[in-house]
C-alpha positions in Angstrom: -17.3 -38.5 -150.0 -19.9 -36.1 -148.5 -18.9 -34.7 -145.1 -21.7 -34.8 -142.5 -21.9 -32.4 -139.7 -24.0 -31.1 -136.7 -23.9 -27.6 -135.2 -26.4 -27.6 -132.3 -26.3 -23.8 -132.0 -27.6 -23.4 -135.5 -30.2 -26.1 -135.6 -31.8 -25.6 -132.1 -34.6 -23.1 -132.5 -34.9 -23.5 -136.2 -38.4 -22.8 -137.4 -39.6 -24.8 -140.4 -41.7 -22.9 -142.9 -45.3 -23.0 -141.7 -47.3 -25.9 -143.1 -50.9 -25.7 -144.3 -52.6 -29.1 -144.4 -56.1 -29.3 -146.0 -57.9 -32.6 -145.9 -61.3 -34.1 -146.8 -63.3 -37.1 -145.8 -61.4 -39.1 -148.5 -58.1 -38.4 -146.8 -59.5 -39.5 -143.4 -60.7 -42.8 -144.9 -57.4 -43.4 -146.8 -55.4 -42.9 -143.6 -57.6 -45.3 -141.6 -57.1 -47.9 -144.3 -53.4 -47.3 -144.2 -53.3 -48.2 -140.5 -55.4 -51.3 -140.9 -59.0 -50.1 -140.3 -61.5 -51.6 -140.2 -60.4 -54.9 -138.6 -64.0 -56.0 -139.1 -65.7 -54.2 -142.0 -69.1 -55.4 -140.7 -68.6 -53.7 -137.4 -70.2 -50.2 -137.6 -68.0 -48.9 -134.8 -64.9 -49.7 -137.0 -66.6 -48.9 -140.3 -67.2 -45.4 -139.0 -63.5 -44.5 -139.6 -63.6 -45.4 -143.3 -67.2 -44.8 -144.4 -68.8 -41.4 -144.4 -72.3 -42.8 -144.2 -71.7 -45.1 -141.3 -74.6 -45.7 -139.0 -72.4 -44.6 -136.1 -71.5 -41.4 -137.7 -68.3 -40.7 -139.6 -65.3 -40.1 -137.2 -61.6 -39.5 -137.5 -59.0 -41.7 -135.9 -57.1 -39.6 -133.3 -53.7 -40.5 -134.7 -54.7 -39.0 -138.0 -53.3 -35.7 -136.6 -49.7 -36.9 -137.0 -50.2 -36.2 -140.7 -50.8 -32.5 -140.3 -47.0 -31.5 -140.6 -46.2 -34.3 -143.1 -44.4 -31.8 -145.5 -41.8 -31.4 -142.7 -40.4 -34.7 -143.8 -39.8 -33.4 -147.3 -37.3 -30.8 -145.9 -35.7 -33.4 -143.7 -35.2 -35.7 -146.7 -33.0 -33.2 -148.4 -30.3 -34.2 -145.9 -29.6 -30.5 -145.1 -31.0 -28.3 -142.3 -29.4 -25.2 -140.9 -26.3 -26.4 -139.0 -26.8 -30.1 -140.0 -26.0 -32.2 -143.0 -26.6 -36.0 -143.2 -27.5 -39.0 -145.4 -31.4 -38.9 -145.5 -31.5 -42.6 -145.9 -30.1 -42.8 -142.3 -33.1 -40.9 -141.0 -35.4 -42.9 -138.7 -38.4 -41.9 -136.5 -37.2 -42.3 -132.9 -40.2 -41.3 -130.7 -43.6 -39.7 -131.2 -45.9 -37.8 -128.9 -49.3 -36.6 -130.0 -52.0 -34.8 -128.0 -55.5 -34.2 -129.4 -57.3 -31.3 -127.7 -60.8 -32.3 -129.1 -62.2 -34.8 -131.7 -60.8 -33.9 -135.1 -63.2 -32.6 -137.8 -63.8 -34.8 -140.8 -62.5 -32.0 -143.1 -60.5 -29.0 -142.3 -57.5 -26.7 -143.1 -54.8 -27.0 -140.4 -51.8 -24.8 -140.0 -48.7 -26.2 -138.2 -45.6 -24.3 -136.9 -42.8 -26.8 -136.4 -39.7 -25.7 -134.4 -36.6 -27.7 -133.5 -36.6 -27.6 -129.6 -33.5 -29.8 -129.0 -30.7 -31.9 -130.6 -29.0 -34.7 -128.6 -25.8 -36.5 -129.2 -26.5 -40.2 -128.8 -23.1 -41.4 -129.9 -24.2 -43.5 -132.8 -26.3 -40.7 -134.1 -28.2 -37.4 -133.5 -31.7 -37.1 -132.1 -33.6 -34.1 -133.4 -36.7 -33.0 -131.4 -39.3 -30.9 -133.1 -42.4 -29.4 -131.4 -45.4 -28.9 -133.7 -48.5 -27.0 -132.5 -51.3 -27.3 -135.0 -54.1 -24.7 -135.4 -57.5 -24.8 -137.0 -58.9 -22.1 -139.3 -60.0 -20.0 -136.3 -56.4 -20.0 -134.9 -57.3 -22.5 -132.1 -54.7 -25.1 -131.2 -56.4 -28.4 -132.1 -53.4 -30.7 -131.7 -49.8 -30.8 -130.5 -47.1 -33.2 -131.7 -43.5 -33.8 -130.7 -41.5 -35.6 -133.4 -38.1 -37.2 -132.4 -36.0 -38.1 -135.4 -32.9 -40.2 -135.1 -30.2 -39.7 -137.7 -27.7 -42.6 -137.7 -24.0 -42.0 -138.3 -23.7 -38.3 -137.2 -23.2 -38.7 -133.5 -20.1 -37.7 -131.5 -20.4 -34.0 -132.2 -20.1 -33.2 -128.5 -23.7 -32.1 -127.8 -25.8 -32.9 -124.7 -26.9 -36.6 -124.5 -30.3 -35.9 -123.1 -32.4 -38.0 -120.7 -33.5 -41.6 -121.3 -37.0 -41.5 -119.7 -38.9 -44.7 -119.9 -42.6 -45.6 -119.4 -42.5 -49.3 -118.4 -45.8 -51.3 -118.3 -46.9 -52.8 -115.0 -45.2 -56.1 -114.0 -48.2 -58.3 -114.7 -49.9 -60.0 -117.6 -51.5 -57.5 -120.0 -55.1 -56.6 -119.5 -55.8 -57.0 -123.2 -54.0 -58.1 -126.3 -54.9 -57.3 -130.0 -53.1 -59.0 -132.9 -53.4 -57.8 -136.5 -51.5 -58.9 -139.6 -50.4 -56.1 -141.9 -50.6 -56.7 -145.7 -47.5 -56.9 -147.9 -48.8 -53.7 -149.5 -49.3 -51.9 -146.2 -46.5 -49.4 -146.6 -47.6 -48.6 -150.2 -51.1 -47.8 -148.9 -49.9 -45.8 -145.9 -47.5 -43.6 -148.0 -50.5 -42.2 -149.9 -51.3 -40.3 -146.8 -48.2 -38.2 -147.3 -45.0 -39.8 -146.0 -43.2 -40.5 -149.3 -39.8 -41.5 -147.9 -38.5 -44.0 -150.5 -37.2 -46.2 -147.6 -40.8 -47.5 -147.4 -41.3 -48.2 -151.1 -38.1 -48.6 -153.1 -36.0 -51.8 -152.5 -32.9 -50.0 -153.8 -33.3 -47.1 -151.5 -34.0 -49.4 -148.6 -30.7 -51.2 -149.3 -28.9 -47.8 -148.9 -30.5 -47.7 -145.5 -29.1 -51.2 -144.7 -32.5 -52.9 -144.9 -33.1 -56.1 -146.9 -36.4 -54.6 -148.3 -38.6 -51.6 -147.7 -39.9 -51.3 -144.1 -43.2 -50.2 -142.7 -43.5 -46.6 -141.6 -43.1 -46.3 -137.8 -46.2 -44.1 -137.8 -48.2 -46.8 -139.5 -47.4 -49.2 -136.6 -48.2 -46.3 -134.3 -51.6 -46.0 -135.9 -52.2 -49.8 -135.4 -51.4 -49.4 -131.7 -53.6 -46.4 -131.3 -56.5 -48.3 -132.9 -56.0 -51.2 -130.5 -56.2 -48.9 -127.4 -59.1 -46.9 -128.9 -61.1 -50.1 -129.5 -60.3 -51.7 -126.2 -60.5 -48.9 -123.7 -62.5 -46.1 -125.5 -65.1 -48.2 -127.2 -63.9 -46.6 -130.5 -64.9 -43.2 -129.2 -62.2 -40.6 -130.2 -63.5 -38.1 -127.6 -62.1 -40.4 -124.9 -58.6 -40.5 -126.4 -56.5 -37.6 -125.1 -52.8 -38.3 -126.1 -50.5 -41.0 -127.2 -46.7 -41.5 -127.1 -44.3 -44.2 -128.2 -40.7 -45.1 -128.9 -39.8 -46.8 -132.2 -37.5 -49.6 -131.3 -37.3 -52.0 -134.2 -38.4 -52.0 -137.8 -41.5 -53.8 -139.1 -41.7 -55.4 -142.6 -45.0 -55.1 -144.4 -46.9 -58.4 -144.1 -45.8 -59.0 -140.5 -48.2 -59.4 -137.5 -48.4 -56.6 -134.9 -49.3 -57.7 -131.4 -50.3 -54.9 -129.1 -50.2 -55.7 -125.4 -52.1 -53.2 -123.1 -52.2 -52.5 -119.3 -54.7 -50.1 -117.8 -53.7 -48.0 -114.8 -56.4 -45.4 -114.0 -56.5 -42.8 -116.9 -53.4 -44.3 -118.5 -53.0 -47.3 -120.8 -49.4 -48.6 -121.1 -48.8 -50.6 -124.2 -46.1 -52.2 -126.3 -46.3 -53.6 -129.8 -44.4 -56.7 -130.9 -43.7 -58.4 -134.3 -45.0 -61.9 -133.9 -42.9 -63.5 -136.6 -39.6 -62.3 -135.2 -40.4 -62.0 -131.5 -39.1 -58.4 -131.4 -40.6 -55.3 -129.8 -41.3 -52.7 -132.4 -42.9 -50.0 -130.2 -42.0 -49.5 -126.5 -42.6 -46.9 -123.8 -46.2 -46.6 -125.1 -48.7 -44.6 -123.1 -52.2 -43.4 -124.0 -53.9 -40.8 -121.7 -57.7 -41.3 -121.6 -60.4 -38.7 -120.9 -62.5 -40.2 -118.2 
């Protein structure tokens, strides 16, 4: 039996190899299709995210920037990082923060510099926080992401527990609700954008992670939620979308319906995303900062 371990002194501060991510208009369109765009293919303001000759002009969904450090997952899926060994099938995305400094270009070469900034002992597992600044070809920071990965089964190593900050929505009915049904093939489409974790494609590997069948990528659900806010409060204008964060609470199966509830408070939109078929919250603590 493999022995799993965590040594916070060795893992905190670890710098992943720098990642270069080159993308084209085709990658932009494929990602948008992977997160459900366009909900209405006859709406030019939605078609603009998948069609380079759109009458509205071709644009990039803000959440596309989460793909820039995608190769980081390849190293995490080895089950071994400095000071940490684990079963990679027990790896789950815990939380995500993404800030976009300006509308993303439709094609570019981006360089990312991931660094582990913290490791927390959550008892049932370890939470690994990685900060990822992303730079364009001129060296300008174009986006910043913070990736919180939860690894089940390796807690209890005596590290700091960390805070449990929450971003609860206002205590009133949501200002807007958008419901979209994913397709049974949604995870297979989304994985073509770079997240090749077999947990989302292979039934046998999903079983090793204690799931009945492959689950949807958390970042796919994240993209659906981002699209809902972008459409409702930004009129599908990426320039008005500053940042987004979420907590991944429950899994989603491809083919299920995502219901995103939204509350506007000034420049902030609080949101949560539920799975209609099972009545569970998939994304919580959601906040989007708008540019007014």
